Every structure is written in structure tokens, then in C-alpha cells.
ZADO-1210 file (C-alpha; in nm, 4 decimals, padded with zeros to 6 digits):
<atoms>
<atom x="-03.0217" y="-00.6323" z="-01.3041" code="UNK" pos="1"/>
<atom x="-02.7756" y="-00.4227" z="-01.5069" code="UNK" pos="2"/>
<atom x="-02.4317" y="-00.3558" z="-01.3695" code="UNK" pos="3"/>
<atom x="-02.4072" y="00.0047" z="-01.2552" code="UNK" pos="4"/>
<atom x="-02.1930" y="00.2390" z="-01.0524" code="UNK" pos="5"/>
<atom x="-02.2271" y="00.5920" z="-00.9239" code="UNK" pos="6"/>
<atom x="-02.0073" y="00.8745" z="-01.0497" code="UNK" pos="7"/>
<atom x="-01.9976" y="01.1937" z="-00.8448" code="UNK" pos="8"/>
<atom x="-01.9479" y="01.5071" z="-01.0500" code="UNK" pos="9"/>
<atom x="-01.9272" y="01.8837" z="-01.0545" code="UNK" pos="10"/>
<atom x="-01.9540" y="02.0971" z="-01.3684" code="UNK" pos="11"/>
<atom x="-02.0017" y="02.4483" z="-01.5038" code="UNK" pos="12"/>
<atom x="-02.2204" y="02.5528" z="-01.7942" code="UNK" pos="13"/>
<atom x="-02.4882" y="02.7758" z="-01.9448" code="UNK" pos="14"/>
<atom x="-02.8503" y="02.6904" z="-01.8750" code="UNK" pos="15"/>
<atom x="-03.0276" y="02.6178" z="-02.2065" code="UNK" pos="16"/>
<atom x="-03.3838" y="02.5164" z="-02.1203" code="UNK" pos="17"/>
<atom x="-03.6034" y="02.2844" z="-01.9177" code="UNK" pos="18"/>
<atom x="-03.6897" y="01.9437" z="-02.0625" code="UNK" pos="19"/>
<atom x="-04.0348" y="01.8069" z="-01.9745" code="UNK" pos="20"/>
<atom x="-04.0815" y="01.4635" z="-01.8226" code="UNK" pos="21"/>
<atom x="-04.3900" y="01.2452" z="-01.7898" code="UNK" pos="22"/>
<atom x="-04.5088" y="01.4192" z="-01.4715" code="UNK" pos="23"/>
<atom x="-04.3476" y="01.7631" z="-01.4768" code="UNK" pos="24"/>
<atom x="-04.2550" y="02.0206" z="-01.7437" code="UNK" pos="25"/>
<atom x="-03.9452" y="02.0958" z="-01.5342" code="UNK" pos="26"/>
<atom x="-03.8284" y="01.7384" z="-01.4734" code="UNK" pos="27"/>
<atom x="-03.4966" y="01.7846" z="-01.6532" code="UNK" pos="28"/>
<atom x="-03.2531" y="02.0587" z="-01.7453" code="UNK" pos="29"/>
<atom x="-03.0508" y="02.1035" z="-02.0641" code="UNK" pos="30"/>
<atom x="-02.7073" y="02.2513" z="-01.9996" code="UNK" pos="31"/>
<atom x="-02.4358" y="02.3696" z="-02.2381" code="UNK" pos="32"/>
<atom x="-02.1645" y="02.2297" z="-02.0173" code="UNK" pos="33"/>
<atom x="-01.7929" y="02.3034" z="-02.0217" code="UNK" pos="34"/>
<atom x="-01.5843" y="01.9970" z="-02.1053" code="UNK" pos="35"/>
<atom x="-01.2112" y="02.0005" z="-02.0338" code="UNK" pos="36"/>
<atom x="-01.0054" y="01.8506" z="-02.3114" code="UNK" pos="37"/>
<atom x="-00.6294" y="01.8006" z="-02.3515" code="UNK" pos="38"/>
<atom x="-00.6263" y="01.9009" z="-02.7176" code="UNK" pos="39"/>
<atom x="-00.8390" y="02.2150" z="-02.7163" code="UNK" pos="40"/>
<atom x="-00.8388" y="02.3187" z="-02.3520" code="UNK" pos="41"/>
<atom x="-01.2171" y="02.3134" z="-02.3215" code="UNK" pos="42"/>
<atom x="-01.5253" y="02.2645" z="-02.5331" code="UNK" pos="43"/>
<atom x="-01.9022" y="02.2924" z="-02.4922" code="UNK" pos="44"/>
<atom x="-02.1318" y="01.9887" z="-02.4916" code="UNK" pos="45"/>
<atom x="-02.5073" y="01.9842" z="-02.4349" code="UNK" pos="46"/>
<atom x="-02.6013" y="01.7512" z="-02.1493" code="UNK" pos="47"/>
<atom x="-02.9411" y="01.6621" z="-02.0029" code="UNK" pos="48"/>
<atom x="-02.9706" y="01.6296" z="-01.6246" code="UNK" pos="49"/>
<atom x="-03.2671" y="01.4969" z="-01.4318" code="UNK" pos="50"/>
<atom x="-03.3521" y="01.7496" z="-01.1606" code="UNK" pos="51"/>
<atom x="-03.4138" y="01.6477" z="-00.8028" code="UNK" pos="52"/>
<atom x="-03.7777" y="01.7258" z="-00.7166" code="UNK" pos="53"/>
<atom x="-03.6689" y="01.9741" z="-00.4501" code="UNK" pos="54"/>
<atom x="-03.4977" y="02.1871" z="-00.7196" code="UNK" pos="55"/>
<atom x="-03.7694" y="02.2147" z="-00.9831" code="UNK" pos="56"/>
<atom x="-03.9917" y="02.4927" z="-00.8469" code="UNK" pos="57"/>
<atom x="-03.6977" y="02.7014" z="-00.7300" code="UNK" pos="58"/>
<atom x="-03.5163" y="02.6776" z="-01.0632" code="UNK" pos="59"/>
<atom x="-03.8186" y="02.7436" z="-01.2848" code="UNK" pos="60"/>
<atom x="-03.8621" y="03.0776" z="-01.1084" code="UNK" pos="61"/>
<atom x="-03.4957" y="03.1787" z="-01.1067" code="UNK" pos="62"/>
<atom x="-03.3189" y="03.0506" z="-01.4203" code="UNK" pos="63"/>
<atom x="-03.3142" y="03.2177" z="-01.7603" code="UNK" pos="64"/>
<atom x="-03.1488" y="03.0875" z="-02.0801" code="UNK" pos="65"/>
<atom x="-02.7733" y="03.1609" z="-02.0883" code="UNK" pos="66"/>
<atom x="-02.7454" y="03.1918" z="-01.7082" code="UNK" pos="67"/>
<atom x="-02.4204" y="03.0379" z="-01.5861" code="UNK" pos="68"/>
<atom x="-02.4628" y="02.7648" z="-01.3245" code="UNK" pos="69"/>
<atom x="-02.2608" y="02.5166" z="-01.1245" code="UNK" pos="70"/>
<atom x="-02.4137" y="02.1691" z="-01.1048" code="UNK" pos="71"/>
<atom x="-02.3258" y="01.8839" z="-00.8692" code="UNK" pos="72"/>
<atom x="-02.4817" y="01.5406" z="-00.8484" code="UNK" pos="73"/>
<atom x="-02.4427" y="01.1777" z="-00.9475" code="UNK" pos="74"/>
<atom x="-02.4309" y="00.9779" z="-01.2675" code="UNK" pos="75"/>
<atom x="-02.5513" y="00.6199" z="-01.2741" code="UNK" pos="76"/>
<atom x="-02.3494" y="00.4234" z="-01.5269" code="UNK" pos="77"/>
<atom x="-02.5449" y="00.1384" z="-01.6840" code="UNK" pos="78"/>
<atom x="-02.2933" y="-00.0869" z="-01.8566" code="UNK" pos="79"/>
<atom x="-02.5524" y="-00.3133" z="-02.0209" code="UNK" pos="80"/>
<atom x="-02.6710" y="-00.0377" z="-02.2552" code="UNK" pos="81"/>
<atom x="-02.3508" y="00.1712" z="-02.2425" code="UNK" pos="82"/>
<atom x="-02.5105" y="00.4923" z="-02.1198" code="UNK" pos="83"/>
<atom x="-02.5210" y="00.7094" z="-01.8112" code="UNK" pos="84"/>
<atom x="-02.8176" y="00.8729" z="-01.6382" code="UNK" pos="85"/>
<atom x="-02.7194" y="01.2076" z="-01.4861" code="UNK" pos="86"/>
<atom x="-02.9044" y="01.3553" z="-01.1884" code="UNK" pos="87"/>
<atom x="-02.8462" y="01.7045" z="-01.0476" code="UNK" pos="88"/>
<atom x="-02.8686" y="01.7317" z="-00.6682" code="UNK" pos="89"/>
<atom x="-02.7603" y="02.0962" z="-00.6480" code="UNK" pos="90"/>
<atom x="-02.7721" y="02.3806" z="-00.9021" code="UNK" pos="91"/>
<atom x="-02.6197" y="02.7183" z="-00.8133" code="UNK" pos="92"/>
<atom x="-02.6660" y="03.0269" z="-01.0308" code="UNK" pos="93"/>
<atom x="-02.3332" y="03.2109" z="-01.0652" code="UNK" pos="94"/>
<atom x="-02.2686" y="03.5839" z="-01.0695" code="UNK" pos="95"/>
<atom x="-01.9864" y="03.7073" z="-01.2995" code="UNK" pos="96"/>
<atom x="-01.7408" y="03.7174" z="-01.0077" code="UNK" pos="97"/>
<atom x="-01.8443" y="03.3713" z="-00.8869" code="UNK" pos="98"/>
<atom x="-01.8115" y="03.2341" z="-01.2405" code="UNK" pos="99"/>
<atom x="-01.4612" y="03.3763" z="-01.2761" code="UNK" pos="100"/>
<atom x="-01.3592" y="03.2184" z="-00.9456" code="UNK" pos="101"/>
<atom x="-01.5076" y="02.8799" z="-01.0398" code="UNK" pos="102"/>
<atom x="-01.3431" y="02.8791" z="-01.3833" code="UNK" pos="103"/>
<atom x="-01.0081" y="02.9570" z="-01.2235" code="UNK" pos="104"/>
<atom x="-01.0606" y="02.6782" z="-00.9703" code="UNK" pos="105"/>
<atom x="-01.1402" y="02.4238" z="-01.2428" code="UNK" pos="106"/>
<atom x="-00.8341" y="02.5310" z="-01.4418" code="UNK" pos="107"/>
<atom x="-00.6109" y="02.5072" z="-01.1339" code="UNK" pos="108"/>
<atom x="-00.7304" y="02.1643" z="-01.0274" code="UNK" pos="109"/>
<atom x="-00.7143" y="02.0322" z="-01.3818" code="UNK" pos="110"/>
<atom x="-00.3529" y="02.1478" z="-01.4057" code="UNK" pos="111"/>
<atom x="-00.2647" y="01.9761" z="-01.0767" code="UNK" pos="112"/>
<atom x="-00.4298" y="01.6497" z="-01.1781" code="UNK" pos="113"/>
<atom x="-00.7236" y="01.6686" z="-00.9371" code="UNK" pos="114"/>
<atom x="-00.9783" y="01.7008" z="-01.2184" code="UNK" pos="115"/>
<atom x="-01.0151" y="01.4046" z="-01.4499" code="UNK" pos="116"/>
<atom x="-00.9929" y="01.4604" z="-01.8242" code="UNK" pos="117"/>
<atom x="-01.3150" y="01.4403" z="-02.0235" code="UNK" pos="118"/>
<atom x="-01.3911" y="01.1398" z="-02.2417" code="UNK" pos="119"/>
<atom x="-01.6379" y="01.0519" z="-02.5156" code="UNK" pos="120"/>
<atom x="-01.8626" y="00.8775" z="-02.2631" code="UNK" pos="121"/>
<atom x="-01.8411" y="01.1427" z="-01.9922" code="UNK" pos="122"/>
<atom x="-02.0470" y="01.4638" z="-01.9931" code="UNK" pos="123"/>
<atom x="-01.9638" y="01.8143" z="-01.8736" code="UNK" pos="124"/>
<atom x="-01.6216" y="01.8021" z="-01.7240" code="UNK" pos="125"/>
<atom x="-01.8060" y="01.5477" z="-01.5243" code="UNK" pos="126"/>
<atom x="-01.5313" y="01.5672" z="-01.2822" code="UNK" pos="127"/>
<atom x="-01.5169" y="01.4919" z="-00.9151" code="UNK" pos="128"/>
<atom x="-01.6384" y="01.7892" z="-00.7117" code="UNK" pos="129"/>
<atom x="-01.3588" y="02.0370" z="-00.6425" code="UNK" pos="130"/>
<atom x="-01.2973" y="02.3043" z="-00.3801" code="UNK" pos="131"/>
<atom x="-01.4436" y="02.6447" z="-00.4760" code="UNK" pos="132"/>
<atom x="-01.1210" y="02.8394" z="-00.4530" code="UNK" pos="133"/>
<atom x="-00.7553" y="02.8236" z="-00.5503" code="UNK" pos="134"/>
<atom x="-00.5194" y="02.7897" z="-00.2540" code="UNK" pos="135"/>
<atom x="-00.3453" y="03.1240" z="-00.1827" code="UNK" pos="136"/>
<atom x="-00.0044" y="03.1598" z="-00.3421" code="UNK" pos="137"/>
<atom x="00.2666" y="03.0275" z="-00.1143" code="UNK" pos="138"/>
<atom x="00.0291" y="02.8182" z="00.0969" code="UNK" pos="139"/>
<atom x="00.0857" y="02.4425" z="00.1309" code="UNK" pos="140"/>
<atom x="-00.0765" y="02.2420" z="-00.1472" code="UNK" pos="141"/>
<atom x="-00.3949" y="02.0700" z="-00.0302" code="UNK" pos="142"/>
<atom x="-00.3498" y="01.7004" z="-00.0970" code="UNK" pos="143"/>
<atom x="-00.6443" y="01.4630" z="-00.0640" code="UNK" pos="144"/>
<atom x="-00.5901" y="01.1844" z="00.1847" code="UNK" pos="145"/>
<atom x="-00.6645" y="00.8483" z="00.0293" code="UNK" pos="146"/>
<atom x="-00.7045" y="00.5099" z="00.1942" code="UNK" pos="147"/>
<atom x="-00.7993" y="00.2933" z="-00.1016" code="UNK" pos="148"/>
<atom x="-00.7467" y="00.2874" z="-00.4776" code="UNK" pos="149"/>
<atom x="-01.0132" y="00.1157" z="-00.6878" code="UNK" pos="150"/>
<atom x="-00.8995" y="-00.0131" z="-01.0276" code="UNK" pos="151"/>
<atom x="-01.1336" y="-00.1787" z="-01.2768" code="UNK" pos="152"/>
<atom x="-01.0071" y="-00.5223" z="-01.3810" code="UNK" pos="153"/>
<atom x="-01.2913" y="-00.6290" z="-01.6103" code="UNK" pos="154"/>
<atom x="-01.2235" y="-00.7399" z="-01.9678" code="UNK" pos="155"/>
<atom x="-01.2164" y="-00.4080" z="-02.1535" code="UNK" pos="156"/>
<atom x="-01.0050" y="-00.2218" z="-01.8980" code="UNK" pos="157"/>
<atom x="-00.7760" y="-00.5220" z="-01.8541" code="UNK" pos="158"/>
<atom x="-00.7118" y="-00.5364" z="-02.2289" code="UNK" pos="159"/>
<atom x="-00.6184" y="-00.1675" z="-02.2163" code="UNK" pos="160"/>
<atom x="-00.3587" y="-00.2208" z="-01.9442" code="UNK" pos="161"/>
<atom x="-00.5343" y="-00.2013" z="-01.6068" code="UNK" pos="162"/>
<atom x="-00.3096" y="-00.4752" z="-01.4661" code="UNK" pos="163"/>
<atom x="-00.0015" y="-00.2613" z="-01.5400" code="UNK" pos="164"/>
<atom x="-00.1813" y="00.0341" z="-01.3809" code="UNK" pos="165"/>
<atom x="-00.2404" y="-00.1695" z="-01.0639" code="UNK" pos="166"/>
<atom x="00.1256" y="-00.2726" z="-01.0534" code="UNK" pos="167"/>
<atom x="00.2366" y="00.0894" z="-01.0964" code="UNK" pos="168"/>
<atom x="00.0010" y="00.2031" z="-00.8192" code="UNK" pos="169"/>
<atom x="00.1316" y="-00.0669" z="-00.5858" code="UNK" pos="170"/>
<atom x="00.4920" y="00.0350" z="-00.6547" code="UNK" pos="171"/>
<atom x="00.4154" y="00.4051" z="-00.5984" code="UNK" pos="172"/>
<atom x="00.2374" y="00.3307" z="-00.2694" code="UNK" pos="173"/>
<atom x="00.5319" y="00.1242" z="-00.1474" code="UNK" pos="174"/>
<atom x="00.7802" y="00.3946" z="-00.2486" code="UNK" pos="175"/>
<atom x="00.5776" y="00.6458" z="-00.0469" code="UNK" pos="176"/>
<atom x="00.5879" y="00.4166" z="00.2562" code="UNK" pos="177"/>
<atom x="00.2079" y="00.3921" z="00.2671" code="UNK" pos="178"/>
<atom x="00.1573" y="00.0199" z="00.2053" code="UNK" pos="179"/>
<atom x="-00.0051" y="-00.0219" z="00.5476" code="UNK" pos="180"/>
<atom x="-00.2531" y="00.2633" z="00.5096" code="UNK" pos="181"/>
<atom x="-00.3431" y="00.2671" z="00.1394" code="UNK" pos="182"/>
<atom x="-00.4898" y="-00.0464" z="-00.0147" code="UNK" pos="183"/>
<atom x="-00.5580" y="-00.1428" z="-00.3756" code="UNK" pos="184"/>
<atom x="-00.8862" y="-00.3078" z="-00.4710" code="UNK" pos="185"/>
<atom x="-00.9712" y="-00.4664" z="-00.8051" code="UNK" pos="186"/>
<atom x="-01.3306" y="-00.3919" z="-00.9039" code="UNK" pos="187"/>
<atom x="-01.5899" y="-00.4928" z="-01.1565" code="UNK" pos="188"/>
<atom x="-01.7114" y="-00.2663" z="-01.4354" code="UNK" pos="189"/>
<atom x="-01.7360" y="00.1051" z="-01.3503" code="UNK" pos="190"/>
<atom x="-01.9535" y="00.1786" z="-01.6523" code="UNK" pos="191"/>
<atom x="-01.6855" y="00.3706" z="-01.8442" code="UNK" pos="192"/>
<atom x="-01.5498" y="00.0916" z="-02.0654" code="UNK" pos="193"/>
<atom x="-01.4634" y="00.3186" z="-02.3603" code="UNK" pos="194"/>
<atom x="-01.2525" y="00.5362" z="-02.1319" code="UNK" pos="195"/>
<atom x="-01.0573" y="00.2620" z="-01.9551" code="UNK" pos="196"/>
<atom x="-00.8449" y="00.1872" z="-01.7669" code="UNK" pos="197"/>
<atom x="-01.0507" y="00.3449" z="-01.4857" code="UNK" pos="198"/>
<atom x="-00.9274" y="00.4315" z="-01.1373" code="UNK" pos="199"/>
<atom x="-01.0990" y="00.5872" z="-00.8329" code="UNK" pos="200"/>
<atom x="-00.9485" y="00.7227" z="-00.5096" code="UNK" pos="201"/>
<atom x="-01.1392" y="00.6566" z="-00.1880" code="UNK" pos="202"/>
<atom x="-01.2825" y="00.8068" z="00.0230" code="UNK" pos="203"/>
<atom x="-01.2574" y="01.1228" z="-00.1931" code="UNK" pos="204"/>
<atom x="-01.4255" y="00.9426" z="-00.4886" code="UNK" pos="205"/>
<atom x="-01.2018" y="01.1245" z="-00.7350" code="UNK" pos="206"/>
<atom x="-01.2179" y="00.9282" z="-01.0599" code="UNK" pos="207"/>
<atom x="-00.9665" y="00.9090" z="-01.3446" code="UNK" pos="208"/>
<atom x="-01.0161" y="00.7762" z="-01.6979" code="UNK" pos="209"/>
<atom x="-00.7732" y="00.6458" z="-01.9608" code="UNK" pos="210"/>
<atom x="-00.5083" y="00.5968" z="-01.6925" code="UNK" pos="211"/>
<atom x="-00.1662" y="00.4756" z="-01.8051" code="UNK" pos="212"/>
<atom x="00.0825" y="00.3148" z="-01.5658" code="UNK" pos="213"/>
<atom x="00.2957" y="00.6318" z="-01.5844" code="UNK" pos="214"/>
<atom x="-00.0006" y="00.8579" z="-01.5095" code="UNK" pos="215"/>
<atom x="-00.1096" y="00.6295" z="-01.2247" code="UNK" pos="216"/>
<atom x="00.2299" y="00.6625" z="-01.0555" code="UNK" pos="217"/>
<atom x="00.2146" y="01.0403" z="-01.0937" code="UNK" pos="218"/>
<atom x="-00.1371" y="01.0629" z="-00.9467" code="UNK" pos="219"/>
<atom x="-00.0477" y="00.8438" z="-00.6485" code="UNK" pos="220"/>
<atom x="00.2696" y="01.0420" z="-00.5866" code="UNK" pos="221"/>
<atom x="00.0707" y="01.3676" z="-00.5826" code="UNK" pos="222"/>
<atom x="-00.1998" y="01.2276" z="-00.3554" code="UNK" pos="223"/>
<atom x="00.0196" y="01.0786" z="-00.0822" code="UNK" pos="224"/>
</atoms>
């Protein structure tokens, strides 16, 4: 059996069309999804999602090409063939005001480090799911409570410095006085070898790619 792991995501994009499967003409959905990128800010990539059966009839009657939608679901990373199967569990059509609010929320959480950067092997800002709104100005910053940090220590990630990342995370946890409540766990392949080192916060399941030891310390400091 191929090594695999689940990646929880949330993304925004324009609906392009339905993609037929073997049993249904509405089995999948093509989306022009917004990818966040350090160099250009954001870009558009076309991504194919398998639709949960409960969504197909509803969406075929309600979606038109170029409609903006928010999609959440899971990606199953299959390391043996270096690809990911994406499945949408929820698709919400967005009004102009809802779209504006969601775009602002993505921008805010990306700026604060709560949205992982996109990579060659990741689709649509396939980021962890984020809250729908920006915290009101002047309100305390919402910080996710973490109890465990998963860090891939397989060959590819290790060669790219995952051991240094683990050491930096351990030091940051100790500096924060959280050594008793936040544990570090070395894991097997997370299915994102090209984007390593890979790190995931639990139980929030927020995932981070291409993590350096410096970035790891910063993320831990912000989360604790």
C-alpha cells in the first residue's frame, strides 16, 4: 500500500466547469483557484477536485462558469507516485461582499503566518482552513492552541534540514515555557517531498512547507 497522508485545505477560486467521471457527468469540478505566492502575491492555477456525492446535484443546478466559490476538503498525498488526489467536502458560492471578506481574511492570515505558502506540489492556496473574518482592530490576536508539532524526518526532508527545524522548534517551545504541554513528533513522509521540510501543528492541522529553522522558531513563537 502506498504511503499517504491527509491534507486539510481551504481555497478560493472561479468555477470553470464540471469534469465527468465514470459514473457521473458531475463527478469532479475544475476550479481556477487562487494560489498565494511570495514573489507575485497571488496567481491562478487550474485544479481538479473530486466532488462528494452529496454536492453534485446541488452544484449542477446552482453553479455557472466564473462564479466565485470557497472550497474546503481533504487532499490525499500519495508519495509513491508523487501526486495528490483532492476531494471537496464543501463548496460555497460567494456573493461579491462575501468574496471581498474572504479575500481579506486570506490576506490577513497569510500575513500573520497562519496560511502556508503555496508550493509546486500544492494546489489552490491549499492552505489550512481559516476563520471567515479578520479580527476587529484592537482586539486580541487569536492564536491557535497547539499540543503537538509534527515534523517529517524522512530522507528528502532530512536532507533539506528537518533536523535543524526540529531543534529550533524544541528551543522555541522551551523558551516559551511550554515543554510540558507541547510535544514534538518525528513523522514519516507527508507526501510533500518537493516542498520539504514539512511541519504540521496539532490539533489545528495547520501545515507549513519549506520550513527553515528560523521560520520554525517564528511560527512556534506566534502560536504559543
